[in-house]
C-alpha positions in Angstrom: -66.2 77.8 -194.9 -65.6 78.6 -198.5 -69.0 77.6 -199.5 -70.6 80.3 -197.3 -70.0 82.7 -200.2 -72.4 80.5 -202.3 -75.1 80.0 -199.7 -78.6 80.9 -200.9 -81.8 79.6 -202.4 -80.2 77.6 -205.2 -77.5 75.9 -203.1 -80.1 75.1 -200.4 -82.3 73.5 -203.1 -79.3 71.4 -204.3 -78.6 70.2 -200.7 -82.3 69.4 -200.1 -82.4 67.5 -203.4 -79.4 65.4 -202.4 -80.8 64.7 -199.0 -84.1 63.6 -200.5 -82.5 60.7 -202.4 -83.8 57.4 -201.1 -81.2 54.9 -202.4 -78.2 54.4 -204.6 -80.2 54.0 -207.8 -81.9 57.4 -207.2 -78.5 58.9 -206.6 -77.1 57.4 -209.9 -80.1 58.8 -211.8 -80.0 62.2 -210.2 -76.2 62.7 -210.7 -76.6 61.4 -214.3 -79.1 64.2 -215.0 -77.4 66.8 -212.9 -73.7 66.4 -213.9 -71.6 65.6 -216.9 -69.7 62.3 -216.9 -66.5 64.2 -216.2 -68.0 66.0 -213.2 -69.2 62.7 -211.7 -65.9 61.1 -212.3 -64.1 64.0 -210.6 -66.3 63.9 -207.5 -65.9 60.1 -207.2 -62.1 60.4 -207.8 -61.8 63.0 -205.0 -63.6 60.8 -202.5 -61.3 57.9 -203.5 -58.3 60.1 -203.1 -59.5 61.1 -199.6 -59.9 57.4 -198.7 -56.5 56.5 -199.9 -54.9 59.5 -198.1 -56.7 58.5 -194.9 -55.3 55.0 -195.3 -51.8 56.3 -195.6 -51.1 55.8 -199.3 -48.4 57.8 -201.0 -49.1 60.5 -203.7 -47.4 58.2 -206.3 -49.7 55.3 -205.5 -52.8 57.5 -205.4 -51.8 59.1 -208.7 -51.2 55.7 -210.3 -54.4 54.0 -209.1 -56.8 56.9 -209.5 -55.3 59.0 -212.3 -55.7 62.1 -210.0 -53.2 64.9 -210.5 -50.9 65.9 -207.7 -52.8 69.2 -207.5 -56.1 67.3 -206.9 -54.4 65.1 -204.3 -52.9 68.1 -202.6 -56.3 69.9 -202.5 -58.0 66.8 -201.0 -55.2 66.5 -198.4 -55.6 70.2 -197.5 -59.3 69.6 -197.0 -58.6 66.5 -194.9 -56.2 68.4 -192.7 -57.8 71.8 -192.5 -61.4 71.4 -193.9 -64.7 70.7 -192.3 -63.9 67.0 -191.5 -66.7 65.8 -193.8 -64.5 63.5 -195.9 -63.6 61.7 -192.7 -67.2 61.7 -191.6 -68.6 60.3 -194.8 -65.8 57.7 -195.2 -66.4 56.5 -191.7 -70.1 56.2 -192.4 -69.5 54.3 -195.6 -67.0 52.1 -193.8 -69.5 51.3 -191.0 -72.2 50.5 -193.5 -69.7 48.1 -195.3 -68.7 46.5 -192.0 -72.3 46.0 -190.8 -73.0 43.9 -193.9 -75.8 46.1 -195.0 -76.3 46.3 -198.7 -75.9 49.9 -199.8 -78.5 50.7 -202.4 
């Protein structure tokens, strides 16, 4: 994994912080304090690109609907195909939560 080069106390602390969030409101507030608006938008955009790629959308449609560059789309696709399978895992969990009718906070 690429992130192995960054492993350490600070990244562990970040992961623990994310895992400690109790609901969507806490996540909104945490990311608002932690990241710039552009960083938050980029993270959200990548997840949406992953969802759209998984659903079989074309680069053109993804670019048009999300505003993502073809470089970003390609990077996300590479992660979907050769990464750690976490985009698929997270998207499946979110999809299951949506299907079960649970309100996501």
